[in-house]
C-alpha positions in Angstrom: 33.0 41.7 -29.2 30.7 42.9 -26.5 27.7 41.5 -28.4 29.4 38.2 -28.7 30.3 38.1 -25.0 26.7 38.7 -24.1 25.6 35.9 -26.4 28.2 33.5 -25.0 27.1 34.3 -21.4 23.5 33.7 -22.3 24.3 30.3 -23.8 26.3 29.3 -20.8 23.4 30.5 -18.5 20.9 28.4 -20.5 23.2 25.4 -20.3 23.5 25.9 -16.6 19.7 26.1 -16.3 19.4 22.9 -18.2 21.8 21.1 -15.9 20.3 22.6 -12.7 16.6 22.3 -13.5 14.8 19.6 -11.5 14.1 16.5 -13.4 11.0 15.5 -11.4 7.8 15.2 -13.5 4.2 15.2 -12.4 1.7 12.5 -13.6 -1.9 13.2 -14.5 -4.5 10.4 -14.0 -8.0 9.6 -15.1 -10.3 6.9 -13.7 -10.9 4.0 -16.1 -12.9 1.5 -14.0 -12.9 -0.5 -10.8 -13.9 -3.8 -9.3 -14.9 -5.2 -5.9 -12.3 -6.8 -3.6 -13.2 -7.3 0.0 -11.1 -5.3 2.4 -8.0 -4.8 0.2 -4.7 -3.6 1.7 -1.6 -3.5 -0.3 -1.6 -4.1 -4.1 1.3 -4.9 -6.5 1.3 -5.2 -10.3 3.2 -8.2 -11.7 4.6 -7.4 -15.1 5.2 -11.1 -15.9 1.6 -12.2 -15.6 -0.1 -8.9 -16.0 -2.0 -9.6 -12.8 -2.3 -7.9 -9.4 -1.3 -9.3 -6.0 -3.5 -8.0 -3.2 -3.2 -8.4 0.6 -6.2 -8.6 3.0 -4.4 -6.9 5.8 -3.8 -10.3 7.4 -1.8 -13.4 6.2 -3.5 -14.0 2.9 -2.2 -12.9 -0.5 -4.5 -13.1 -3.5 -3.7 -12.9 -7.2 -6.4 -11.4 -9.5 -6.5 -10.2 -13.0 -6.8 -6.4 -13.6 -10.5 -7.0 -14.2 -10.8 -8.6 -10.8 -11.1 -12.3 -11.7 -9.5 -14.5 -9.0 -6.4 -16.5 -10.1 -4.9 -17.9 -6.9 -4.2 -17.2 -3.3 -2.0 -18.4 -0.4 -1.5 -17.8 3.2 1.8 -17.2 5.0 2.5 -17.9 8.7 -0.3 -17.6 11.2 -0.7 -14.2 12.8 0.9 -12.3 10.0 -0.1 -8.6 9.5 0.8 -7.9 5.9 -0.4 -4.7 4.2 2.7 -3.8 2.2 3.9 -5.8 -0.8 5.7 -5.4 -4.1 6.9 -7.5 -6.9 10.7 -7.7 -7.1 12.7 -7.6 -10.3 13.5 -11.4 -9.9 9.7 -12.1 -9.9 9.3 -12.9 -6.2 7.1 -11.0 -3.8 8.4 -8.6 -1.2 6.2 -8.5 1.9 6.2 -6.2 4.8 4.9 -7.8 8.0 3.9 -5.6 10.9 3.5 -8.4 13.4 6.0 -10.2 15.7 4.7 -13.6 14.5 7.2 -14.0 11.6 10.4 -16.0 12.1 12.3 -12.9 12.8 10.0 -11.9 15.7 9.7 -8.3 14.6 8.5 -5.9 11.9 10.3 -7.3 8.9 10.7 -7.4 5.1 10.3 -10.9 3.7 10.8 -12.4 0.3 8.3 -15.1 -0.9 7.6 -16.8 -4.2 4.3 -16.1 -5.9 3.2 -19.5 -4.7 3.7 -18.5 -1.1 7.1 -20.1 -0.3 9.7 -18.3 1.7 12.9 -17.8 -0.3 16.0 -19.0 1.4 18.8 -16.5 1.0 16.3 -13.8 -0.1 15.3 -10.6 1.6 14.8 -11.5 5.3 15.4 -8.3 7.3 14.2 -6.7 10.5 13.3 -3.0 10.2 12.2 -2.3 13.7 13.5 -0.1 15.1 12.7 2.4 13.7 9.6 1.3 11.7 7.0 -0.6 13.6 4.1 0.0 11.2 5.2 -0.9 7.7 1.9 -0.2 5.9 3.5 0.1 2.4 6.6 -1.2 0.8 8.3 -0.5 -2.6 11.5 -1.8 -4.1 13.4 0.8 -6.0 15.1 -1.0 -8.9 17.1 2.1 -9.8 18.9 2.1 -6.4 18.4 -1.4 -5.1 16.8 0.0 -1.9 13.4 -0.4 -0.3 11.0 2.4 0.7 8.6 1.8 3.6 5.5 4.0 4.4 4.9 4.1 8.1 1.7 5.8 9.1 2.3 5.6 12.8 5.6 7.5 12.5 4.2 9.6 9.7 7.5 8.8 7.9 8.8 7.4 4.7 11.9 5.3 5.3 14.5 4.0 2.9 16.3 0.8 3.8 19.0 -1.4 2.3 17.8 -4.9 1.4 19.4 -6.1 4.6 17.3 -3.9 6.8 18.7 -2.3 9.9 19.0 1.4 10.3 17.4 3.5 7.6 19.5 5.0 4.8 17.2 8.1 4.7 13.8 9.2 5.9 11.4 12.2 5.7 8.2 13.2 7.5 5.0 13.2 5.4 3.6 15.9 7.7 6.5 18.2 6.7 5.0 18.0 3.2 1.4 18.6 4.2 0.3 18.8 7.9 -2.8 16.6 7.0 -0.6 14.0 5.2 -0.4 11.8 8.4 -1.7 8.4 7.3 0.6 7.2 4.5 -0.3 3.7 3.5 0.6 2.3 0.1 3.7 3.3 -1.8 5.2 2.5 -5.2 8.1 3.8 -7.4 7.3 5.1 -10.8 10.1 3.6 -12.9 9.8 6.3 -15.6 10.3 9.3 -13.3 11.9 7.7 -10.3 9.4 9.4 -8.1 7.4 7.9 -5.2 3.6 7.6 -5.3 2.1 7.4 -1.9 -1.6 7.1 -0.8 -2.9 8.7 2.4 -5.9 7.0 3.9 -9.2 8.5 5.1 -7.8 9.5 8.5 -5.5 11.7 6.5 -6.4 13.3 3.2 -7.7 10.3 1.0 -5.2 11.5 -1.6 -2.4 10.4 -3.9 0.9 12.2 -3.4 3.8 12.2 -5.9 7.1 12.9 -4.2 10.8 12.9 -5.1 12.8 10.3 -3.1 14.1 13.3 -1.1 10.6 14.1 0.1 9.8 17.1 -2.2 6.2 17.4 -3.3 5.6 17.0 -7.0 1.8 16.9 -7.1 -1.2 15.7 -5.2 -4.6 14.3 -6.3 -7.7 14.2 -4.2 -8.8 10.6 -4.8 -12.1 10.9 -3.0 -13.1 13.9 -5.1 -11.8 12.1 -8.3 -13.4 8.7 -7.7 -16.0 8.9 -4.9 -14.0 6.0 -3.3 -12.7 6.5 0.2 -9.8 5.2 2.3 -7.0 4.4 -0.2 -4.7 1.6 1.2 -2.5 0.5 -1.6 -1.0 1.7 -4.9 0.9 0.2 -7.8 1.9 1.1 -11.3 2.1 -0.6 -14.7 4.3 1.6 -16.7 4.3 -0.6 -19.8 0.6 0.2 -20.2 0.6 3.5 -18.4 -1.9 2.3 -15.7 -2.1 3.0 -12.0 -4.0 0.9 -9.5 -5.3 2.0 -6.1 -6.9 -0.3 -3.5 -9.7 1.4 -1.5 -10.8 -0.1 1.8 -14.0 1.9 2.0 -15.2 0.6 5.4 -18.7 1.4 4.3 -18.2 5.1 4.7 -19.9 6.0 1.5 -21.8 2.6 1.1 -19.8 2.1 -2.1 -17.9 -1.0 -1.0 -14.3 -2.0 -1.2 -12.7 -1.4 -4.7 -9.6 -1.6 -6.7 -9.6 1.2 -9.2 -7.6 1.4 -12.5 -6.4 4.8 -13.7 -4.8 5.8 -17.0 -1.7 7.9 -16.7 -2.4 10.6 -19.2 0.9 12.3 -19.5 4.2 13.3 -17.9 4.8 17.0 -17.8 7.7 19.0 -16.2 7.0 20.6 -12.9 5.8 24.3 -13.1 9.1 25.3 -11.5 11.1 23.5 -14.2 9.1 25.2 -16.9 9.5 28.6 -15.3 13.3 28.2 -15.0 13.4 27.0 -18.6 11.4 30.0 -19.7 13.8 32.3 -18.0 16.6 30.6 -19.8 14.9 31.2 -23.1 14.3 34.8 -22.2 18.0 35.2 -21.4 18.9 33.7 -24.7 16.5 36.0 -26.6 18.0 39.0 -24.8 21.5 37.9 -25.8 20.5 37.6 -29.4 19.0 41.1 -29.3 22.3 42.4 -28.0 24.1 40.6 -30.8 22.1 42.5 -33.4 22.6 45.9 -31.8 
């Protein structure tokens, strides 16, 4: 009876470990290729066309193929300062304007068609206060909320589609003291994690974070690619590709690039593996008790 009790406890402990273990996964990437794009800001993958939408940090949005071939472009209102953009599930574009020149007169989230037409009744929301420097924006289809990367506040904010006060937020410098220039942001639909790039004034790195702000992994993009000043990031999970826009500013005389990476694998976090290993060890101990 004692042996059976030990075994049962171990099985319960293993089950508890399975339920309690973090579900976050870390991605691994390798550089495939890159192409020139002058002064890119935000970048967003469009699953419908298979193309990329890229901002120039002003009021122009360009559509290019993933090989860099121009497809189309449009300009929004004069004086716009758009770095952050994403493609919404309905196929429209979500833009983050840092200027006060938009119809709302403040830092705002705006919905436009891919042809550059404002969408009546779409997302049209002021997010200032608190964010006045919306450098990156990402729609989370899993929650229906919007994440904004603000490098002035060194904060990642989560907003409802109606804007207003943030639903949640966390400081990037609490993750890494040097992570103080968050720019592009996207949501990995497979893991639910955030992918955020930090520009050259910070660490020139890619951070994978949970939506609560826990660090999953970090990649030194400058060391990996030789390209400096990452400004935008987007993901194509259907083909396991990641795209990062680099605004090199001539630092390394390489030029401005949009780089394509392959997502090699998804593996559990080391902490998850350690916990799982302890659970297996406990089960093995229980089985030994059973045989005694």
